[in-house]
C-alpha positions as CSV (number, residue, x, y, z in Angstrom):
1,X,67.3,-128.3,-111.4
2,X,67.0,-125.2,-113.5
3,X,69.4,-123.4,-111.2
4,X,71.9,-126.2,-111.5
5,X,72.1,-125.9,-115.3
6,X,72.3,-122.2,-115.2
7,X,75.3,-122.4,-112.9
8,X,77.1,-124.8,-115.2
9,X,76.6,-122.5,-118.2
10,X,78.0,-119.5,-116.4
11,X,81.0,-117.9,-118.3
12,X,80.5,-120.1,-121.4
13,X,79.9,-117.1,-123.8
14,X,83.2,-115.4,-123.2
15,X,85.5,-118.4,-124.1
16,X,83.2,-119.3,-127.0
17,X,83.5,-115.7,-128.3
18,X,87.3,-115.7,-127.9
19,X,87.5,-119.0,-129.8
20,X,85.4,-117.6,-132.6
21,X,87.6,-114.5,-132.8
22,X,90.8,-116.6,-133.0
23,X,89.3,-118.8,-135.7
24,X,88.2,-115.8,-137.7
25,X,91.6,-114.1,-137.3
26,X,93.4,-117.2,-138.6
27,X,90.9,-117.4,-141.6
28,X,91.4,-113.7,-142.3
29,X,95.2,-114.0,-142.2
30,X,95.1,-117.0,-144.5
31,X,92.9,-115.2,-146.9
32,X,95.2,-112.1,-147.0
33,X,98.2,-114.4,-147.6
34,X,96.5,-116.2,-150.4
35,X,95.4,-113.0,-152.1
36,X,98.8,-111.4,-151.7
37,X,100.5,-114.5,-153.3
38,X,98.0,-114.4,-156.2
39,X,98.6,-110.7,-156.7
40,X,102.4,-111.2,-156.8
41,X,102.0,-114.2,-159.2
42,X,99.8,-112.0,-161.5
43,X,102.3,-109.2,-161.4
44,X,105.2,-111.6,-162.3
45,X,103.1,-113.1,-165.1
46,X,102.3,-109.6,-166.5
47,X,106.0,-108.6,-166.3
48,X,107.0,-111.7,-168.1
49,X,104.4,-111.3,-170.8
50,X,105.3,-107.6,-171.4
51,X,109.0,-108.6,-171.6
52,X,108.1,-111.2,-174.2
53,X,106.3,-108.6,-176.2
54,X,109.3,-106.3,-176.0
55,X,111.5,-109.1,-177.4
56,X,109.0,-109.7,-180.2
57,X,109.1,-105.9,-180.9
58,X,112.9,-106.3,-181.3
59,X,112.4,-109.0,-183.9
60,X,109.9,-106.8,-185.8
61,X,112.2,-103.7,-185.7
62,X,115.2,-105.9,-186.9
63,X,113.2,-107.3,-189.8
64,X,112.3,-103.7,-190.9
65,X,116.0,-102.7,-190.6
66,X,117.0,-105.7,-192.7
67,X,114.5,-104.7,-195.5
68,X,115.7,-101.1,-195.4
69,X,119.4,-102.0,-195.3
70,X,119.9,-104.9,-197.7
71,X,123.3,-103.5,-198.9
72,X,124.6,-103.6,-195.3
73,X,123.7,-107.3,-195.1
74,X,125.6,-107.9,-198.4
75,X,128.8,-106.6,-196.8
76,X,131.1,-108.2,-194.3
77,X,129.8,-108.8,-190.7
78,X,130.9,-106.6,-187.9
79,X,133.6,-108.1,-185.7
80,X,133.3,-108.3,-181.9
81,X,129.6,-107.9,-181.9
82,X,129.4,-109.1,-178.3
83,X,131.1,-106.0,-177.1
84,X,128.3,-103.9,-178.4
85,X,125.6,-105.8,-176.5
86,X,124.6,-104.8,-173.0
87,X,122.1,-107.4,-171.8
88,X,121.3,-109.7,-174.8
89,X,124.2,-112.1,-174.5
90,X,125.1,-115.1,-176.8
91,X,124.8,-117.4,-173.8
92,X,121.0,-117.0,-173.9
93,X,120.9,-118.8,-177.2
94,X,122.2,-122.4,-177.0
95,X,122.4,-122.9,-180.7
96,X,124.6,-119.9,-181.2
97,X,128.3,-120.8,-180.6
98,X,129.7,-117.4,-181.3
99,X,128.2,-114.0,-181.7
100,X,131.5,-112.4,-182.7
101,X,130.2,-111.8,-186.2
102,X,126.9,-110.1,-186.9
103,X,125.5,-107.4,-189.0
104,X,123.7,-105.0,-186.7
105,X,122.8,-104.5,-183.1
106,X,120.4,-102.0,-181.6
107,X,118.5,-101.4,-178.4
108,X,115.4,-99.4,-177.9
109,X,112.7,-98.8,-175.3
110,X,109.1,-99.7,-176.3
111,X,108.2,-96.0,-176.0
112,X,110.6,-95.4,-178.9
113,X,108.7,-97.9,-181.1
114,X,105.1,-97.5,-179.9
115,X,104.3,-93.9,-180.5
116,X,100.5,-94.2,-180.1
117,X,100.6,-94.1,-176.3
118,X,98.3,-91.3,-175.1
119,X,98.3,-91.3,-171.3
120,X,101.2,-90.5,-169.1
121,X,100.7,-93.8,-167.3
122,X,100.9,-95.8,-170.5
123,X,104.0,-93.9,-171.6
124,X,105.7,-94.6,-168.3
125,X,104.8,-98.3,-168.6
126,X,106.2,-98.5,-172.1
127,X,109.4,-96.7,-171.1
128,X,110.0,-99.5,-168.5
129,X,110.4,-102.2,-171.2
130,X,113.1,-102.4,-173.7
131,X,114.7,-104.7,-176.2
132,X,118.0,-105.4,-177.7
133,X,118.7,-107.4,-180.8
134,X,121.5,-108.5,-183.1
135,X,121.5,-110.1,-186.6
136,X,123.8,-112.9,-187.6
137,X,124.1,-115.6,-190.2
138,X,122.0,-118.6,-189.3
139,X,124.1,-121.3,-187.7
140,X,124.8,-124.4,-189.8
141,X,124.2,-127.8,-188.6
142,X,127.6,-127.9,-186.9
143,X,126.8,-124.6,-185.1
144,X,129.2,-122.5,-187.3
145,X,127.7,-119.1,-188.1
146,X,130.8,-117.5,-189.5
147,X,129.5,-117.3,-193.1
148,X,126.2,-117.2,-194.9
149,X,124.1,-120.3,-195.1
150,X,122.1,-120.8,-198.2
151,X,118.8,-122.6,-198.2
152,X,119.2,-126.2,-199.5
153,X,118.6,-126.4,-203.2
154,X,119.1,-122.7,-203.8
155,X,122.2,-120.4,-204.3
156,X,120.3,-117.1,-204.0
157,X,118.7,-117.4,-200.6
158,X,120.6,-116.5,-197.5
159,X,119.4,-117.4,-194.0
160,X,119.9,-114.9,-191.2
161,X,118.8,-115.2,-187.6
162,X,117.6,-112.3,-185.5
163,X,118.4,-112.7,-181.8
164,X,116.3,-110.5,-179.6
165,X,116.0,-110.0,-175.9
166,X,113.3,-108.2,-174.0
167,X,114.0,-106.6,-170.6
168,X,111.7,-105.2,-167.9
169,X,113.8,-102.1,-167.3
170,X,114.7,-99.1,-169.3
171,X,117.3,-99.8,-172.0
172,X,120.2,-98.2,-170.1
173,X,119.4,-100.0,-166.8
174,X,119.0,-103.7,-167.8
175,X,121.4,-106.2,-166.3
176,X,121.5,-109.9,-165.8
177,X,119.4,-109.8,-162.6
178,X,116.4,-108.4,-164.4
179,X,113.7,-110.3,-166.2
180,X,115.1,-111.0,-169.7
181,X,113.3,-113.0,-172.3
182,X,115.3,-114.2,-175.3
183,X,113.7,-114.9,-178.7
184,X,115.1,-115.8,-182.1
185,X,113.7,-115.8,-185.6
186,X,115.2,-117.2,-188.8
187,X,114.8,-114.8,-191.8
188,X,115.2,-115.8,-195.4
189,X,116.3,-113.1,-197.8
190,X,116.3,-113.4,-201.5
191,X,119.3,-112.0,-203.4
């Protein structure tokens, strides 16, 4: 009887080893795919977060410009502001009906604003993110932003809105196919 069982088990190790190899290869390929997808998702999340920070930097720079240039805000707005913008378009802001009138527009790379970068890698990373902003009167309830809106109950307070967009490319290379994050902030200035 022993011989009979041994003859039936002949050649069993090779198919079993091949089956294990196929199962392990499928598991390995699945693991590589999952890790690759997670890596790409983390890179996209990092890019979006850095682009958001670039847009926030635009708001901070615009606020500083407003404080330093109060007399420019007291004058007439610039006409055809849209023609001065490269990637931060009015269509990104649903409550803004027209960006033809604004006070100032600027675009910078993060490396121009954050000067404390020490390593070349950090400087290169900062130079890959930029922002562009424009300042306009805050829209009224009907969406009109052609003239200053004063805060209810006060004649000496003017409401401005800073519209800022962050981009994940250098300031001269941004276009509509890149990651662009729009932000806006309402600023109250006392006259």
